[in-house]
N, C-alpha and C positions, 0 to 999 in steps of 0.2 A: 090680177094685180092692177091697182089703180094708177093713174098717171102721176100722182104725187109720190108714189113709191119709186117710179122710174125717174122722175125729176123732182127730188126732194126740195129744191129751191122754191117750188110753187107753194110749199107749206109755209115757209117763213116770209115769203114775199107778201102773202095775204095779210099778215099781221105787222108788216114793216112800218116803223114809225120814224119821226124826225130825230128822236133821241137815239134810236138804233143807228141811223145814218151818221150822226155826229160821232158816235163811238167807233163805228166802222171806218169812218174817214181818218180819224186819228191813228187807228191801228193799221189801216191799209197803207198810209203814207210812211209810217214807221218801218213796217216790214219791207215796203218797196225800196226805201233808202238803204236798208240793210242788204237787200237782195242784189242791188246793183254791183257792189264789189264782190259779194259772195258768188254770184252767178258767173262773173268773169273769172274768178279764182278757180271755181270748180270745173269750168270748161277747160282750164289749163291742166287740171288733174286728168281729165278725160282725153287729153292729147289734142284738144281742139283750140282754134283761135278764140280769144276771150269773148268775141261778139256772140258766139253760139250759146254762151251762158245766158245772155240777155234774150236771145231768140226763144230759149227754153223757158223763159219767165213771162211769156205773153199768153198765147192762146191756151196752153195747158192749164194755167191758173183759172181762166174764165170757165173752161169746160168743167173742171172739178168743182168750182163754186156752185155751178148749177146742178150737177149730177151727184155730188158727194153728200153723205149724211152727216159728216162732221162740220160744224159751223165755225170752228177755229183752226182747223188743219191748214197749214201753209205749204202748198205744193210748189215744187220747183226743182232745180238742180241740187243734189246733195253729194257729200264727199264719197260715201260708200258706193253709190251707183256710178259716180264718175270714175272711180277706181276700177270697178268691174267692167265698165265700158272700155277703158284703156287696156285692161288685161285681156279682154276678148278680141280686140281689134289690132293691137300693136304687133301681134304675130303675123298679121296679114298685110299690113300696109304701114308706111312711115307716117308718124303723127303729123297732123296739120295739112297733109296732102289732100287733093280732091278725092282720091280713092278712099282715104281714111274717113273724111267727112261724110262721104256717101254711105259708107258702112255704118257709121254712127247713127245716121238718120234712119237707115234701114233697120238697125237694131231697135230704135224707138218704136217703129211700126210693129216689129215682131213681139216686143214686150207688151205693147198695147193689145195686140190680138190675143196673146196668151192670157193676159189678165182679164180681158173682156169675156173670153170663153169660160175661164174658171168661174167668173161671177155668174154668167148666164146659167151654167150647169150646176151651180151651187156647190162648187168644189173648194170653197175657201178653207175647209178643214184641213187641206193638204199641208198648210203651213204648220200644223201641229206636229208634223214629222221632224221639224227643226226644233230641238229642245233649246231652252234658254241658256244652259251652259255652253252649248255648241255655238249659238249666236254670239254669246259674250266673248268666247275665245276667238272666234273668227273676226268679230268687230274690233277687238283690241289689237289683234295682229294686223288687220287691214289698216287701222288707224296709224299704227307704227310705220307701216310701209308707205302710206300716203304722206305722213309727216316727213320721213327721211327722203322721199322722192323729191321733196322741195329744196333739199340742200344745195342743188346746183344753182337754183335761183337766189338762195340766201347767201351763198358764197361767191356767186358770180363765176362758177366753173362749169364748163360743158362736160357733164358726166354722162356716161352711157345710160340709156333707159334700161331699167331693170325692175323686176317685181320681187327680187330677193334681197332681204335686208343686208345679209353679209356682203353681197356684191356691192351694194350702194356704199356701205360703210368703209369697206376696204379701199375702194377707188377714191372716196372722199378724203380718207386719211393719207393715201399716197399722194394726192394732188393738193393737199391743204395749203402748201406753200404758194400755190398759184392764186390764192384767194384775192378777190378784189375787195379791199378793206372798206372802200366807200359803199359798195353794194352791201357788204355785211353790216355796216353801221346803219344804213337805211332800213334793212330788214329787221335788225334787232330793235331799232327805234320804233318800228311799226308794232312789233310784238309787245314792247313795253307800254305803248299807248293803249293797245287793245286790252291788256291785262289791267292796267291802271283804271281805265274807264269802267271795265267790268266790275271792279272791286268798289270804286268810290262814286261812280256816276252811272248807275245801271240804266237810267232812263235814256242815256245818250248812246247812239250806235257807234261803238268804238271802231269798228272796221271802216266806217265812213271818215272818221277823224284821221285814221291811219292813212287812208287814201289821200285826203287833203294834205296831210303832212308830206307824203311822198311826192305828190305832184309839185307842191310849192318848193320843196328842197331841190328837185331836179331842175325846175324852171328858173329859180333864182340863182342857183349855184352852177348851173350848166353841167350837172353831173353826167348827163348823157354823153358828153364829149370826153368823159374821164372813165369810160368803161362800164357805167351803170346802164344796164339794159332796160329799155322802156317798152311799153305796149305798142306805141307808134300809132299809125293811122288805123282808126276803127271805122268801118263803113257806116254811113248814116242811112236811115230809112228802115222800113219794116221788112221782115223776111218775106221773100217771094213765095207764092203758092207753087210748089213743085211736086212732082210725083217721085217718091222714093225709087231708086234704081233697083230693079229686081234681078237677082241671079241665084239660081237654085244651088249652085255650088257655095255661094256666100251664105245663103240661108242655112244650109246644112252645117257649115262651119260655125256659124254664130248661134245655132240653136241651143247648145249647152249653156252658153253665157246668158242668152236670152231667158232661159228657164230660171237660171240662178238669180238674175236681176228681178224677174217677175215675182219670185217668192220672197227674196230678201227685202226688196223694196216694199212689198206689201206688208211684211212683218214689221218693218220699221214704221210704216205709216199707220197701221192698225194699232200698234202699241201706243204710240203717242196720242192718236185720236181717242182711244178708250180712256187713257189717263186724263186727258183734258175734259172729256165728256163726264167723267165721274165727279168733277168739280161743279158742273152746271146742272145736270140732272133734268133739264127741260127738253131734251131730245134724246134719241137713241142712235147709236152708231151701228149700222147693219153691215157686217163684214162682206157679204156677197155683193151688196150694192157699192161698197167701197172698191171692190175689185172692178166692177163695171165702170165706175167713175174714173179710176186711175187708168184703166184700159183705154177708155175713150179720150182721156187727156193725152195719153201717149200717141194714140192713133192720130188725133187731130194735130198734135204738135209735129208729128213726122212729116205732114204735108206743108209745114211752115218752118222747115229746117231746124227742128228741135231734136236733141238727143234725149235718152230716157230720163224721166223725172219721177219723183215721189214726194210724199210728205216728209218734212224735215223736223228734227227735234228742236233745234235752237230757234228757228224762225217761228214755229208753232208756239213755243213758250213765250216768245216776244209778242206774237200776235194776241195771245190770250191776256198777257199782262198789260198790253196797251188798250185793252177793253173791247176787242172784237166781239160782236154779237152774232153776226151771220157771215155767210160766204161773200157778202158784198165787200168785206174788207179785202179779200183776195182779188176781186175784180178791180178795186181801186189800186191795189199794188200793181196789177197788170197794166192798168192805164198809165201809171207813173213810168213803168218800164218802156211802154210804147212812146211816151213823150220824150224819154231819154234817147231812144233810138232815132227819133225824128229830129231832135234839136240839140242834144247835149253830148253826143259822142266825141266831138272835138275837144271837150274839156279833159278827156282821159288820155290824150296823146302822150303826155309826159309821165304817165303813171308807171312807176318802176315795177318790174316783175317781182322784185324782192318784197314789195309791199303785198302783192297778191300771195306770195309764198308765206308771208307772216300771218295773213288772215287764215290760210289753209292750216298752218301748223297749230295755231291756237285752237281752231275749231276741232281738228281731228284728235289732238292729244287729249282733249277732254273726254273722248270716247273710250280711252284705255281704262277698262274697268278692273283695276287690281283689287278693289274692295270685295268684288264678287268672288274672286279666287280665294281670298282669306276666309270669307264667309262659308264657302263650300267646303274648305278644308276642315272647318269645325263641325259642319252639319251633315255633309253628304260626300264621302270620299269618292264614290263612283262618279258623281257629277263633276267633282273637282278634276279628276283625271280626264274626263271627256273634254272639259274646258282646256286643260293643258295640252292634250294631244292635238286638238283642233288649232290651238294657238301656235304650237311648234310646227305643225304641218303647213299652215298658211305662211308662216315666216320662211320655212325652209324650202317648200316645194312651189309655192305661188298661190295666188288668190283662188283660181278655179279649182286647183287640186285640194286646197284647204277646205273649201266649202263642200267639195265632193266627199272628202273624208269625214267632215262633220255630219253630213246627211247619212252616210253609212253608219257612223257611230250612233246617231239618233235612232235609226232603224234597228240596229243591233241591240240597243238598250230596250227598245219596245219589245222586241222578240224575247230577250232574256227575261224581262220582268213579267211578261204575259205567260211564259212557260214555267215560271217559278213563283207563283203568287203566294200570299201569306196563308198558312195553314196552322191550326193550333189544336192541341189536345187540351180539353177543358176539365177543370175540377170544380167542385162546389165550394162557394164561399161559406164558411161556417155559419150556421144558424140563419141562413137565408135560402131563397130559391134562385139565387144568381149563380152563374157559371162563368169562370174566367180562365184565361190561358195559364196552365200550370207552370210553364217556363218563366212567366213574368211574376207570378204570385206563388211563392213557396208555401204559403199558409193554407192554400185551398185543399179540400178533401178529395183524394183520388182513390177510386175503388179498383181492385184487381179484376173484378168480374164485369166491369163496364169500360168500354172505350167510347168516349164522347169527343167528336171531332167537329171543328168548324172550318169550312173552306171559304175563303174570302175572295171569290172571283167567279166568273162564268166557267163552268166545267165543260171543256171541249178538247178536241184532239191534241191541241198544242200543249196543254198542261195536264193531260190525263195521266201520262206516265209518271209525272212528278207526284200527283195525287195517289196513284196506285202504289208507288214505291214507298211513300211515307206511311200509307195505311198498312201495308204489309209489314213494315218495320215495327210499327206500334203493336200490331196483332202478335207478331213473334215475341215482342217484349212481354206482353201479357201472358202468353203461353196458354196452358190448359185451363187456367182459372177464368179465362174470358168466356162470357156467356152471351153478351149482346153488344152491338155497335149502334150508337146513336149519332146520326149525322145532323148537326145543327145547320140547316140550309138557309138561314136568314140572309146570308150574304151571297148566296148563289142566285144569279139572275137569269140563267139560261143553261140549257143542255143541248149538245148536238148529238148526232146519231152514234158517234163513238162513245160518248159518255153514257148514253142510254144502254148501249150494248154491254158496257162494263158493269153498270148497275144490275143488269139482268144476270150476268155471270156471278157477281158478288152475292146476289140474292140466292141463287142456286147453290153456290158453294157453302154459304152460311147455313142454309136449310139442311143440306146434307150432313153438316157437322152439328146439327141441332143447336144452332145459335140464332139469335134474333137480329134483324136489321130494322131499326126504327128511325123515323125522320121527324124533325121538329121545325116549325117556322117556314114551311115550304111556300114560296111565293106563287101567285097565280100563273105566270108564264111557265114556271117550272112544272107546276101541276098539269098544265096543258100538255107539255112535252111528255110527261109520264103517262098521261091518259091516252094520248095518241099511240104510244108504244105498248099500251095495255099492261103497263108495269104496276099501276096502282093495285090491280087485282092480284098480280103475281106476288108483289111484296106483301099485300094484305091491307084491306081497307082500314083495319083497326090499328095499323102501325104508323099512322100519321097523327101528329099532335101539334097543339098551338105553341108549346114551350118545351124546353129540355126537361124541366122538372116533371111535367105531365108524362113524358116518355119514361123517365126514371120511375115514377109512381106506377105506371103500367107494368114495367118489367118486374118491380117488386111485388105487385099484386099477383102476377102469374106464379110467383114463388110462394104465394100465400101469406106474404108479410103484411099486405095492406088490402083493403077493399079495392074494387075496380077504380082506376083513375078516371077523372072526368074527361070526356071527349066532346068535341064540337065538330061533328062531321060536316055541317053546313059551311064551316070555315076551313077545315083542313082538307076536304075532298072536293070542293066546288071547282069546276073547270068551265071553260067556254067552248068546249068541243063536244 
């Protein structure tokens, strides 16, 4: 592997131009301005002081820009990962405490190591075990939990921390009379500003305008003296280089949530990276290298007080729309955050927490994907119920349990579908040499003396019983009239030892009953399997054909109805063994 594959930035840096820099500068500044309030807001979701959202928006962005294969992906704090961080750590320590912060930083290191190892060992395919309906259900539920968890800041009420929607809602309803209406007005004002800007002035970062509105309202009207809670003092300066605190007990406790964050954050990142790359087509997104890049970003960030980060949907979309050409845009965003940490943090003293809550609520409620549920109800009921079960489990049981149930559902669906693949009994399309599924096409010609079967999967131990049962059922239906079975093997791409043993038994059984077993369209790897097991000779060299029609012609010829069918042994019998 060349150095450019390990450090993809070397590829685009060679061809970097002044026009690229101008485009990246505009995009980088736009995303950086957007990231300042978002980073602070997402840190609050994670149960951390707002400053840690800015810490997580510095070094990780630079590392990913150099190591990642996507040129537009905007890495940093995101709502989903922030919530998972809170879910994993809140049971161990009180939010905002030194112990809590230490665990969040340790979690970033663990996530980084897991992602890096998955990338190095080319295990990116593991994310395929999380199906889209499961992710959609989980994301929608998590978004609802995130949004409702901000009610305490929107209403100005000290609600107990919970990751269960019903508990949050019940307490909010019970204590609604204690609402600080000035706080509520500020929060609703922030929501309206963000939504209005998003609708009519898309080029302007609405969250930044909401921040400016909140700060000015508190400063000019003295709202902080009337119960409106503010961020207060934010430390100036860059995050210090520190070694994450190691504790084997903590590592064991955090390992499940670290695995969940590693996979979920990678899925979120790779999904948006591929979607953006499809628009540009001048580079390739490499999943395993993305894992390495995200892993190194989290590892590097952990030594500079960062909590887990990944690529975000909204900022990536803004980055692309603003004209980002390369990873330099992310580096510029990081530089802007660094300058903010050095010189601008005093400006955020009067920032109301209700404004940060409004930013969070607008961002996460957009993640609730009800359209997907309606779509699946119409197209695939099994996927619909997977989505619903994951959604309800996440709402009712919690974030970690919800994603655990989602993973189990995904695996169960994989097992179910691989054990019950599609199988069809074929009939002849009239006046042609084509054969189609007789259950789908009532007009096909079906013969009592022939059973023509197509199996659309690899034949192995997991689905063998399903194949055997279906075959025996059809044989019984044909009864004594049946003289030959033709297996159309065009869709079979492999056989294991169990399948080979079954075919040998089937050959012997049919031979004893003076019935033929014929094959058509057998692929090379399957022929290799049959040859190694010496089954080609046992079945008969002359029982393999290029097409179903040639197998039928051979059968009819044996009855004297037709001359010998054409055979192509160089194609039907060739193996590499």
